[in-house]
C-alpha positions in Angstrom: -108.8 -21.9 158.2 -109.3 -18.8 160.3 -109.9 -15.8 158.0 -110.5 -12.2 159.0 -113.9 -10.5 158.5 -112.5 -8.3 155.7 -111.5 -11.3 153.7 -114.8 -13.0 154.3 -116.7 -9.9 153.2 -114.7 -10.0 149.9 -115.6 -13.7 149.5 -119.3 -13.5 150.3 -120.4 -12.2 146.9 -118.7 -15.1 145.1 -120.1 -17.5 147.8 -123.6 -16.2 147.3 -123.2 -16.6 143.5 -121.7 -20.2 143.9 -118.5 -19.2 142.0 -115.9 -19.6 144.8 -113.7 -22.7 145.3 -114.6 -25.5 147.6 -111.8 -24.4 150.1 -113.1 -20.8 150.1 -116.7 -22.1 150.6 -115.6 -24.2 153.6 -113.7 -21.2 155.1 -116.7 -18.8 154.7 -119.1 -21.3 156.3 -116.7 -21.9 159.2 -116.4 -18.1 159.8 -120.1 -17.5 159.5 -120.8 -20.1 162.2 -118.9 -18.0 164.7 -119.2 -14.4 163.5 -122.7 -12.6 163.9 -121.4 -9.5 162.1 -120.6 -11.4 158.9 -123.8 -13.4 159.1 -125.7 -10.2 159.0 -123.7 -9.1 156.0 -124.3 -12.4 154.3 -128.1 -12.2 155.1 -128.2 -8.7 153.5 -126.4 -10.0 150.4 -128.5 -13.1 150.1 -131.9 -11.3 150.6 -133.5 -10.7 147.2 -133.9 -7.1 146.2 -137.5 -5.8 146.5 -139.3 -5.2 143.2 -139.8 -1.6 142.2 -143.3 -0.5 142.6 -145.0 0.6 139.4 -145.1 4.4 139.1 -148.5 5.8 139.6 -149.9 8.5 137.4 -149.4 11.9 138.9 -152.6 13.3 140.4 -154.5 15.8 138.2 -153.9 19.5 138.6 -157.0 20.2 140.7 -156.8 24.0 140.5 -156.4 24.0 136.7 -159.3 21.6 136.2 -161.5 23.5 138.6 -160.8 26.8 136.9 -161.5 25.3 133.5 -164.8 23.9 134.6 -165.8 27.2 136.1 -164.9 29.1 132.9 -166.9 26.5 130.9 -169.9 27.1 133.0 -169.5 30.9 132.7 -169.2 30.6 128.9 -172.4 28.4 128.7 -174.2 30.9 130.9 -173.2 33.8 128.6 -174.1 31.9 125.5 -177.5 31.2 127.0 -178.1 34.8 127.9 -177.0 35.9 124.4 -179.3 33.4 122.7 -182.2 34.5 124.9 -181.5 38.2 124.0 -181.4 37.4 120.3 -184.6 35.4 120.6 -186.4 38.2 122.4 -185.2 40.8 119.9 -186.3 38.6 116.9 -189.7 38.1 118.6 -190.1 41.9 119.2 -189.3 42.6 115.6 -191.7 40.0 114.3 -194.4 41.3 116.6 -193.8 44.9 115.6 -194.1 43.9 111.9 -197.2 41.7 112.5 -199.1 44.3 114.5 -197.7 47.3 112.6 -196.3 49.0 115.7 -195.9 52.7 115.3 -194.7 55.7 117.4 -195.8 59.3 117.3 -193.5 61.8 115.5 -191.6 64.4 117.6 -192.6 68.0 117.3 -189.4 68.9 115.3 -190.8 66.6 112.5 -194.1 68.6 112.3 -194.6 72.1 110.8 -197.9 73.9 111.2 -198.2 76.1 108.2 -201.5 77.8 108.9 -204.8 77.4 110.7 -207.7 79.3 109.0 -211.5 79.3 109.1 -213.5 78.4 106.0 -216.7 80.2 105.0 -218.9 77.3 106.2 -217.3 77.6 109.7 -214.9 74.7 109.2 -211.4 75.0 110.7 -208.6 74.1 108.3 -205.3 72.8 109.8 -202.5 72.8 107.2 -199.6 70.6 108.4 -196.3 69.6 106.9 -194.8 66.4 108.3 -191.5 64.7 107.9 -191.4 61.9 105.3 -191.2 59.2 108.0 -194.8 59.8 108.9 -197.1 57.1 107.6 -200.5 58.1 109.1 -202.2 60.7 111.1 -204.5 59.5 113.9 -207.5 61.5 115.1 -207.6 60.9 118.9 -210.6 62.3 120.7 -210.2 62.9 124.4 -213.5 62.5 126.3 -211.9 63.9 129.4 -211.1 67.3 128.1 -213.2 67.3 124.8 -210.1 67.9 122.7 -209.2 66.4 119.3 -205.5 65.5 119.0 -204.0 65.2 115.5 -201.1 62.7 116.0 -198.7 61.9 113.0 -197.3 58.3 113.4 -194.5 56.5 111.8 -193.9 52.8 111.6 -191.4 51.4 114.3 -189.5 49.6 111.5 -189.1 51.4 108.1 -187.1 49.3 105.6 -187.7 51.2 102.4 -186.0 54.5 101.5 -188.4 57.4 100.9 -187.7 59.8 98.1 -190.1 62.4 99.6 -188.9 65.3 101.7 -192.2 65.3 103.4 -195.9 65.5 102.7 -198.7 68.1 103.2 -201.8 67.4 105.2 -204.6 69.9 104.5 -207.2 68.9 107.1 -210.5 70.7 107.5 -212.7 70.2 110.6 -216.1 71.5 111.5 -217.9 71.5 114.8 -221.4 70.1 114.7 -224.3 72.1 116.0 -226.1 70.8 119.0 -228.5 68.0 117.9 -226.7 67.4 114.5 -225.1 64.1 113.6 -223.8 65.0 110.2 -223.6 67.9 107.8 -223.2 66.6 104.2 -222.8 70.1 102.7 -219.6 70.7 104.6 -216.1 69.7 103.7 -213.9 67.8 106.2 -214.4 65.9 109.4 -217.3 66.6 111.8 -216.4 67.2 115.5 -218.7 66.7 118.5 -220.6 69.9 119.5 -218.8 70.0 122.8 -215.4 70.2 121.1 -213.2 72.7 123.1 -209.9 72.6 121.2 -207.8 71.0 118.4 -204.2 70.1 119.1 -201.4 68.7 117.0 -199.2 65.9 118.5 -199.6 63.5 121.4 -201.4 64.8 124.5 -198.2 65.1 126.7 -196.6 67.7 124.3 -199.4 68.7 122.0 -199.5 72.1 120.3 -202.8 74.0 120.6 -204.0 75.2 117.1 -207.5 76.1 118.0 -209.7 76.5 121.0 -213.4 77.3 121.5 -214.2 81.0 120.9 -210.9 81.7 119.2 -211.1 83.9 116.1 -209.1 82.6 113.1 -208.1 84.4 109.9 -210.4 83.5 106.9 -209.2 81.1 104.3 -208.4 82.3 100.8 -210.7 81.7 97.9 -208.1 79.5 96.3 -208.0 77.2 99.4 -211.8 77.2 99.6 -212.1 76.1 95.9 -209.4 73.5 96.1 -210.9 71.9 99.2 -214.3 71.9 97.6 -213.0 70.2 94.5 -211.2 67.6 96.5 -214.3 66.9 98.6 -216.4 66.5 95.4 -213.8 64.1 93.9 -213.7 62.0 97.1 
């Protein structure tokens, strides 16, 4: 039986499946023996289909992952800097409290009421200082032979003060050459080579007395009060 290629192509699927009749099978095999074109078609139909390769996971988003890692490093760095800053701040606070760190008061917190001379030659310096002052330091300068009266306040003040300020009535007397003390005088003795008394730190101190300066005499009330305070102390 001589069949055309079109008919054979229609029969090849059934031939490959084994569902065609014996006559059709014989006709197909006879045609394939002489037709290269249909043999190629048969080979294509008879070849098993290739298995589908399993899908691979899509590659990670490199740019997003890189940016996330960078931001994570930046956050860790910032956190480390913040922790270091807090640690240093806590250390400084604890050190200031432990060693009672203090700073000098500014001049606007100090009022010099009067500077007078007592009958025994002492120099009375009457100060009013803001309530943040906690102490007055007597700082002697060997370089220029000057006594500096410096009010200080604590670097950290946690309690509220109910005072508006406090008065500091301080008498000083200059020792005579060869003297080491003068128990009959009120106040603090100064070296015989004292040239001046200033209020405030050296860089912006206020001169209140210098050697050879004439001062107004103290009132009798001040003389008596200071003498009573000296006797009590």
